[in-house]
N, C-alpha and C positions, 0 to 999 in steps of 0.2 A: 443112625445120620450117616454114617460111613458112606451107607451107599449114597444117599443121599449127596455127599461133597462129592465120592465117586461120582457118580449122572451126570453136574453141573462143571465140574474141571474136565470130561470128557466135550460134553456138549460148549464149552469156552474153547478148548484145543480144535472139534470140529467147525465152527465160527471162525475159527481166526486162520485156519486154514484155508480156509470158503475165502478169506478177506484175502489173504496172500496171492493167492491163487490166481483172482481176481486183478489183482495191480501188476501180477506180471502176465497176463497176457494168456498165463499158461502153458508160461515159457519156463523152464531150467534157464537160472538165475547163469549159469557156468555156460553151455553148451548152448542155449537159445531155443536148446529142441523144446519139440510140443511134453508137456505130463501127462499121463492118464493114470487111469484106477489100474490097468494093468502091471506093469512097473511101477507103479507108486514114484512115492516121493519121501524127502527129508527137511522135517523144519529146520534150518542150521542157524545157527548164533555167527554174524559176520563179524563181534568181536565178542569176544569167549565170557560165557561168566566168569571164570576164572579169572580171565581178566578185565573186570569190571563195568563187564559186558550187563544187560539187561532183558526183560523178558519181551518187551516192548519190538511191537512190531516192524517200526524205524530200523529195526537191529535183528533181524527176520527177514530169511526167505526161504522158499525151495527148489531144491536141487532132486535128482534124480540119485536114486543110491549109489550106485556108480559113479556120476558126476562129487559126488559126497564122498567118495574112498578120493576118488584120483584126489579132491581142494585139500584134505587132511593129505597123505602120503606125501603129494610131490610142494603142496607149503604154497598152494597159487590163493592167489586173491580175489575179490569175491563182491562184488557191490551190487546195491541197492539197484536193479535196473527200472528205467523210466517207462515209463506203462503210456502206451499208443494210443487209448481209451482214451475219448474224448471227455472233458469233463462242462459239467454245465457252470456258467460265470454267470452271476447276479447284470441288474445291468450298468452299477458302476464298475464293473470289469476285476470286482476283484478275486 
C-alpha cells in the first residue's frame, strides 16, 4: 500500500512539473532562460506554505536551482509568468 501511494505521488509530481514547464514555455520564472534536464529545476511556492500558501499550480513556479538559491538569499520577488502559448477559444470567445 505504501509503495502505491509513493508511486501515485511521484506520478502526480511529474505531471504537475510538466504542466508548470509547459505553462512557463520551458523557461525559468526568475531569469527567463531555458530550463533543461541537465541543469534541472526547483518547484518554488510563490506564497510560502508557512505563510498560508497552497500547493496549487497557480502558487508554484519552476526555477533553476541557482535562481532558487538567489531568490531566497536576496529576497527577490517572483511572479507567475504569462505564457506566450496560443490558447484555443470557443466560438463565443470565452
